[in-house]
C-alpha positions in Angstrom: 151.2 42.5 225.5 148.3 43.3 223.3 147.7 46.2 221.0 145.9 47.3 217.8 147.1 48.5 214.4 145.1 50.6 212.0 146.0 52.0 208.6 144.7 53.8 205.5 141.6 55.5 207.0 141.5 57.9 204.0 139.0 60.3 205.6 136.4 57.7 206.4 135.3 59.1 209.7 132.4 56.6 210.1 134.7 53.6 209.6 137.2 55.0 212.0 134.6 55.5 214.7 133.4 51.9 214.2 136.9 50.6 214.5 137.8 52.6 217.5 134.6 51.4 219.2 135.5 47.8 218.3 139.0 48.3 219.7 137.6 49.6 223.0 135.1 46.7 223.2 138.1 44.4 222.9 139.6 46.0 226.0 142.4 47.9 224.2 143.0 51.4 225.4 143.8 54.4 223.1 147.5 54.4 224.1 147.7 50.8 222.7 146.8 51.7 219.1 149.3 52.5 216.4 148.3 54.2 213.1 150.2 53.4 209.9 149.3 56.5 207.9 147.2 57.7 205.0 144.8 59.3 207.3 142.8 61.9 205.5 143.0 61.9 201.7 139.8 61.0 199.8 136.3 62.4 198.9 134.7 61.7 202.3 135.1 63.5 205.7 138.7 64.5 206.0 138.1 67.3 208.5 136.0 65.2 210.8 138.5 62.4 210.6 141.3 64.8 211.6 139.2 66.1 214.5 138.9 62.5 215.8 142.5 61.6 215.3 144.5 64.6 216.4 143.3 64.6 220.1 143.9 60.9 220.4 147.7 61.3 220.0 148.2 57.8 218.6 151.6 56.7 217.6 151.3 57.5 213.9 153.6 57.4 210.9 153.2 59.4 207.7 151.7 57.8 204.6 152.4 58.9 201.1 149.0 60.6 200.8 149.7 62.4 204.1 152.9 63.7 202.6 151.1 64.8 199.4 148.8 67.0 201.4 151.7 69.0 202.9 154.1 68.9 200.0 152.0 69.5 196.9 150.6 72.9 196.0 146.8 73.0 196.1 146.5 73.3 192.3 148.8 70.3 191.7 147.1 67.8 194.0 145.8 64.4 193.0 142.0 64.3 193.3 142.2 62.4 196.6 144.2 65.2 198.1 142.2 67.9 196.4 138.9 66.5 197.8 140.4 66.5 201.3 142.4 69.7 201.4 139.6 72.1 201.5 138.2 70.5 204.7 141.5 70.8 206.6 142.5 73.5 209.0 145.9 74.8 209.7 145.9 72.7 212.9 145.2 69.6 210.9 148.0 70.3 208.4 150.4 71.1 211.2 149.6 67.7 212.7 150.5 66.0 209.5 153.8 67.8 209.4 154.7 66.4 212.8 154.3 62.7 211.6 157.6 60.8 211.2 158.4 58.5 208.3 158.7 55.5 210.6 158.7 54.7 214.3 159.2 52.0 216.9 156.4 51.0 219.3 157.5 49.9 222.7 160.6 48.2 221.4 158.6 45.4 219.8 157.2 46.7 216.6 158.8 48.7 213.7 156.2 50.9 212.0 156.1 52.3 208.5 153.5 53.1 205.9 154.7 51.1 202.9 158.3 49.9 203.3 161.5 51.2 204.8 162.9 54.2 202.9 160.0 54.4 200.5 156.4 55.4 201.4 155.0 54.5 197.9 156.1 50.9 197.2 154.1 47.8 198.1 156.1 45.6 200.5 154.2 42.4 200.8 152.6 42.5 197.3 153.7 43.3 193.8 152.0 44.1 190.5 152.7 41.8 187.6 153.1 43.2 184.1 149.5 42.1 183.4 148.2 44.2 186.3 147.6 41.4 188.9 148.4 42.0 192.5 150.2 39.0 194.0 152.4 38.1 197.0 155.9 39.4 196.5 158.8 37.0 196.4 160.1 36.1 199.9 163.7 37.1 199.1 162.6 40.7 198.2 160.4 41.0 201.3 163.3 39.9 203.5 165.8 42.1 201.8 163.8 45.2 202.6 163.5 44.1 206.3 167.3 43.9 206.7 168.5 45.9 209.8 165.1 45.9 211.5 165.6 44.2 214.9 162.0 44.3 216.2 160.1 41.0 216.1 157.0 42.7 214.6 157.0 44.8 211.5 153.8 46.7 210.6 153.0 48.4 207.3 150.0 49.5 205.3 149.6 51.0 201.9 148.1 48.1 199.9 144.8 48.2 201.9 144.9 44.3 202.0 145.1 42.4 205.3 148.2 40.2 205.1 150.8 38.6 207.4 154.2 37.2 206.2 156.6 35.3 208.4 160.3 35.8 207.7 162.8 33.0 207.8 164.2 34.4 211.1 160.8 34.4 212.8 160.0 38.0 212.4 156.4 38.8 211.4 155.3 41.5 208.9 151.7 42.5 209.2 149.5 44.7 207.1 146.2 45.3 209.0 144.2 46.3 205.9 142.3 49.5 205.4 140.0 51.1 207.8 138.3 53.3 205.2 139.0 52.4 201.6 138.5 48.7 200.7 139.1 49.1 196.9 141.0 51.4 194.6 142.9 51.4 191.3 146.2 52.9 190.3 148.2 53.4 187.1 151.7 52.7 188.5 153.7 50.6 187.8 150.9 49.5 185.4 147.2 49.8 185.7 145.9 47.5 188.5 143.0 47.2 190.9 143.3 46.4 194.6 140.1 45.0 196.0 139.5 43.6 199.5 136.2 42.0 198.4 134.3 43.3 201.4 133.1 46.8 202.5 133.9 46.1 206.1 136.5 48.3 208.0 139.7 46.3 208.6 142.3 46.5 211.4 144.5 44.0 213.3 145.1 43.1 216.9 148.6 41.9 217.8 149.1 39.8 221.0 152.3 38.3 222.5 151.8 34.7 223.5 154.2 32.0 224.8 154.4 30.6 221.3 155.1 34.0 219.7 153.0 36.9 218.3 149.4 36.2 217.2 147.5 38.3 214.7 143.8 38.7 214.6 142.3 40.5 211.6 139.1 42.3 212.5 136.5 43.2 209.9 134.0 45.7 211.4 130.6 46.6 210.0 129.4 50.2 209.8 127.1 52.3 207.6 129.3 51.9 204.5 126.5 52.7 202.2 126.2 56.2 203.7 129.8 56.8 202.8 129.3 55.3 199.3 126.5 57.8 198.8 128.7 60.6 200.0 131.4 59.6 197.5 128.7 59.5 194.8 127.5 63.0 195.7 131.2 64.2 195.4 131.5 62.7 191.9 133.9 59.8 192.7 132.4 56.7 191.1 135.3 54.3 191.9 135.0 55.3 195.6 131.2 54.8 195.3 131.6 51.2 194.1 134.5 50.4 196.4 132.8 51.6 199.6 129.6 49.8 198.6 131.1 46.4 197.8 134.8 46.2 198.4 135.2 45.8 194.6 135.4 48.2 191.7 132.7 48.1 189.0 
C-alpha cells in the first residue's frame, strides 16, 4: 500500500499544482491522497486553490483555519482569513462545512489537523517560554495518541516535516506544508516556525515488510511569483517566508 499526505496548503495554488504533479509522477492516483487541512487561508489564491481541491474529492479533514473561515464573522476574521474570504464562493464555503474534524483512511491511518480533540495545538512540537519550537516530550505525544488503533497517525498544523515513532511501534507523521514554509504566532508566546526552504512539502507513506516507510518530498515551483503576490497584497512575513522559507 502506498499513498500521499498533504497539509497546510494555505491558498498557494501554484505549490498545490506542483505537488499534485509530483504525486502523479510518483504513480500515486488522486484517490490515494489525503489532505490534513488548512486549505485556503492566506493572502494568495484561495479561490483558485478551492477550485482545484473541491472536484478532487480527497479524504480531507478540517484545519483550524478552515474552521475560522466558516465560524468567524467577516469583520472579525484574522488577516489570513480576511485575505481569503473575499475570493471564496458559497460552494467553496459549503465544502469547508462538510469537512470532518478527523477521519480514518482505509483502516491504516488516523487523520487530524493538529492533535485529537484540538485543532489548534502542536502535537509533535512545543514552544518553550523563550519562544523556541522544539520536539515535544515523548510521554505527552503518546498520551494524546491513546485510543488510536491505526498504525499510522497523520497530522499537520506546524508546517514542519517530522516523524515520531511511538513506543508501541505506531508512527506519527507530519508531512510539512505545501504552501506556507514559514510563519510566526503570538500564542502561547511569540515564536517563529521556519522550514528553511521555500520548497513545497508533502510525504509519501508506503507499507513494507519491515513496517511503514516515510518519504518526505520537497518540490520546486515558482515560489517567487507567490512571494511577489504576497508583497502586492501587503503581507511582508508571507513575502519573506515564501521567498526563503525563513522570516526576515
